[in-house]
N, C-alpha and C positions, 0 to 999 in steps of 0.2 A: 806811515800810518799804522798805528798799533791796533791789534785785535785783542779784545778782552773777553774772557769767559764770564758771561753774565750769570748772576745767581737766579734761582728759580722765581723769586718774587720780583715784581716790576721795580726797576730803579730808574729814576730820571737820568738820561744821558748827561755827561759832563759837557758843558758848552764848548764847542769847537772840536770835540772829539767824535769821530764817526766809526762805525763798524765797517770793516772791509769784508764783505761777504765772500769775495773770491778767496781771500786769505783763510777765512773760516772754512770754506769748502775744502781747500787744499789741506789744511791742518787736520780736519776731522775725517777725511775719506780714507779708504783702504788702499786704493791705487790711484796714481795720477798718470794719465796718458795724454799725449798730444799727437799732432797729425804729421809729424815727420821727425826722423832721428836727428837731423841737423838742427831743427828748431829746439830740441831738448838742450843741445849744447849752448845755443844762443840764450835761452831763458835762464840758464844757470851760470852764464858767463859774467854777469854783473848787472847793476841797476839800469844800464843803458838799454839792454835788450830785455831784461827781466822785469822792468818797470817797478823796481823796488820790492819785488816779491822773489828775487833770485835767492835770497837767503832761506826763505821758507821752502822753496823748491829744492834747494840743495839738502835741506834737512830731512825732506820727506823720504827719499828723493824721488824725482821723476823716474818712472820705470822704463819707459821706452816711447818711441814715436812710431805711429803706424800711418804710412802714407795713404792719402785718400785714393779711392778709385773714382771712376767717372761713369756717366750714363752712356754706355756704348750702343744703346738702341736709338735714342734721339740723335746722337752725334755719330753718324755712320755714313761715310761718303758713298758707300755702295747703295744706300737706300734713302738718302736724305731728300725729303720732299721739296726743300727750298733751293736745291741746286739744279742747274740745267743738265749738266753732264755728270752722271754718277760714275764712280770709279773705284778701283781697288789698287793694291800695290803694283799689280802688273800693268795697269792702264793709267797710272797717275800722271805720267809725263804728258801724254796726249790730252788727257782730260783737263789738266791744269791750264794748258795753253788756251783752251776754249773757254773754260770758266773764268780765266783771268780777263779775257776780252769782254765777256759779259759783265764782269764786275767793274771794269774800267768804264764801260759805257753807262752803267748804272749810276756811278758817282760823278760822271762828267770829266774823267781824265782821258788824255790821249790814248786811243786803243792801239796797243802794240804788245803782243804776247812775249816779245823778246826782252822787255824791260822788267827787271826784278821789282817785285812789289812787297813792301813791308807793311804789316798791319799792327795796330794796337787796339785791343778791345778791353774796355774796363772802365772803372770809375775814374773820374778826373779829380784826383785828390793826391795829397802828398805821399800817403802810404804806398800808392801804386807808382810813384815816381813820375806822374804825369807832367809835373812842372819841370823835372829834369829833362824829360823827352822834348817838351816844347822848346826849352832853351837849346837843346842839341840839334834839333831839326835843321836850322840854318847852316850848321857846320857840315852836314853831309847831303842835303837835299838837292844841291845843284849837280851832284854826280848823276850818272844814268840810273836813276831810281825813282820810284813813286812810293809815297807813304799815305796810308789811309788810317785815320784815327776815328774810332767809334766809341762814344761814351758820354755820360752825363755826370755832372758833379758841381764843383765850385764855379760860380759864374765867371770869375776872373779868368780861369783856365779855358772855359768855353769861348770867351771873347778873344783870348790870345790865339786860340786855334783858328778862329775866323780871320784874324789878321794874317796869320801864316798862309792860309789858303789864298787870300787876296794877293800876297806878295809872291807866292810860288804857284800860280794857277795851273802850270803844266806838270807839277810834281806832287802837290800836297792837297789832301782833302780832309776836312774836319767835320764830322757829323755828330752834333751834340743832341742825341736822342737815344731812346731805348728802341732797338730795332732788331728783333730776333732773326727774321729772314735775312737781313743784310749781314748779320754776324755769320750765319752759315755760308753765305756767298763769299764772304771775306776769307773764311777758312779754305774754301774750295779753290779760290783764285789766287791766293797769296803764296809767296815763296818763303817768307820769314815772318815770324811774330815776335815783336819786341816786348819784353817784360822787365821794365826797369824799376822794380819795387825796392823801396828802402827796407821793408821787411815783409815776409810772406810765410806764414806758418806752414802752408802746403802749396796752395795755388791749384786751380783747376784749368785756367786758361791755357797753360803750357801743355797740359795733358790733352785738351781738346784739339789744340793746334797739331800736336804730334799724331793724333788719331787721323788727321787729314793729310799727313805728310808735310806739314808746315814746320820749318826748322826754327826753334826758339833762339832768340838772342836775349839772354837774361842776366840779371844781377845774381850775385852768388850769395844768396841768403835763404834760410829756412828750407822749405821743401823743394825749392828750385835746385838746390845743391843735390838733393837726393833723386830728383826725377830727370834732370837734364845732364847728360855726360858730355863734357867738353870734347869736341872733335868727333864725337860718335853720333849723338842725337841733337847737338846744338852748340852754341857758343856762350861762354861765360864772360861777364864784364867785370867781375870782382864785386866786393861788397861796397855799398854806398853809405854816405853820411846819414845817420838817422835823424839829424836835426831838421825840423820842418820849417823853421823860420826863414831860411835862405837856401838857395841852390848852390851847392858846392861846385866851383869851376872844375875841380878834379873829376867829379861825377859826370859833368857835361862832356869833358874830354874823353872819358872812358866810353860813354855811349857812342860818340862820334867815331872814335878809333876802332871800336869793335864792330860797328855797323860796316865801316869800310873794310875791315878784315873779313867779315862774312860775305860781303858783296864780291870780293876777289875770288871766292870759291864758287860763285854762281855758275851753274851749268858745267862744272868740272866733274870728273869721276867721283871725287870726294863728296861733292854736293849730292849727287844722285845716290851715293851709298848712304849718306845721312838721312835722306828721305826714306829709303827702304828701312833703315834701322828704326826710324820713328814709327813707321807703320807696322813693323813686325812685333811691337811690344803688346803685351796683354795689359791694357790700362783699365780694365773693368774692376768691379768691386769684388770679384771672386777671391783673389788673394788677400786683400785687406780685410774682407769680411771674415775670413777664416782666422786671421790674427786677432781680430776683435772678439771672435767667439772664444778663442783660446784664453784671452785675457779675462773675459767675463767668467768662464768656467773655472778659471784659476782662483776665483774668490771663494769657491766652495759653498755657494748658496744652495741650501737644501731644495731638491726638486729640479735643479738645473740639468739640462742634458744637451748634447750636441745636436745640430741639425742633421738631416739625412744627406749624405754625400750625393752631389749631383742633382739635388732637388731645386728646381728653379722657381722660387716663390716671388722674387722681386717683380717681374713683369705683371703677374696676377695682382699682387698687392697694389702696384702702381695704378692699375686700371680701376681698382675699387676706391681710389681716393677721389672724393668729390672735387670738381673744379670750383675754385673760389669765385 
């Protein structure tokens, strides 16, 4: 798709030719930023990940990627209004067992805190790898594990989830709806969160999971590479085929084998260390906001000045936003 600099007078567009506004923005801006360093590499690697804008991005070039922060006020296991047993890094093991039993009862699974629980929270669509996960569940679900999937999206995937639940009533639950309280309960009661995305510029779900001491099992793409450290804060499954038309059997095998690998670590010293590593991180916007400020100040716009160090404006600003 070609971008053309249009003259000042109105010219009727050529039939079949369109202006790519994204390309125009990239070409004309002063700085290009994105939401994770690894995503920068992917965008400039070729048309498969750069969606035919890789050449424009290489010419610019992309300056850097700044990993997102997350809302550590709403998503805080120590104060979460949606969970029954609040906890911190010191009390996570005891609280997890109790919250897990509450979660299992809530979704109608057998109540047993000794069973490892895996959750998926997100849109049911190809980008998020929901179809890959659905195909992989039968490969590992008959082990001593329970999996709960929460999300809405493509009708076909919602229906497939219901079929899996009917086939594995003791191990699987699919909830095709938007349910914020249940999402919080899932973070508090789960041991692992699976993130099988085909591509993921940054991702928030793995950050929210780690905030609650839930260990990610994720594909190796975009911000998942930058935020989840193999063997330290989670498990990597490798990168997946970005073609949406079909599910690659190799990706299904990767999900199943890595879930099995993660389950072998359940309740070991390594597992407990990973939980602590997840919760010890500062996942707030404090660091990313500083990097964004530095990038914006670097533009040299007249009148720009840095914020006051230590000044907490976000909570106040958030309170002033009208509820839609």
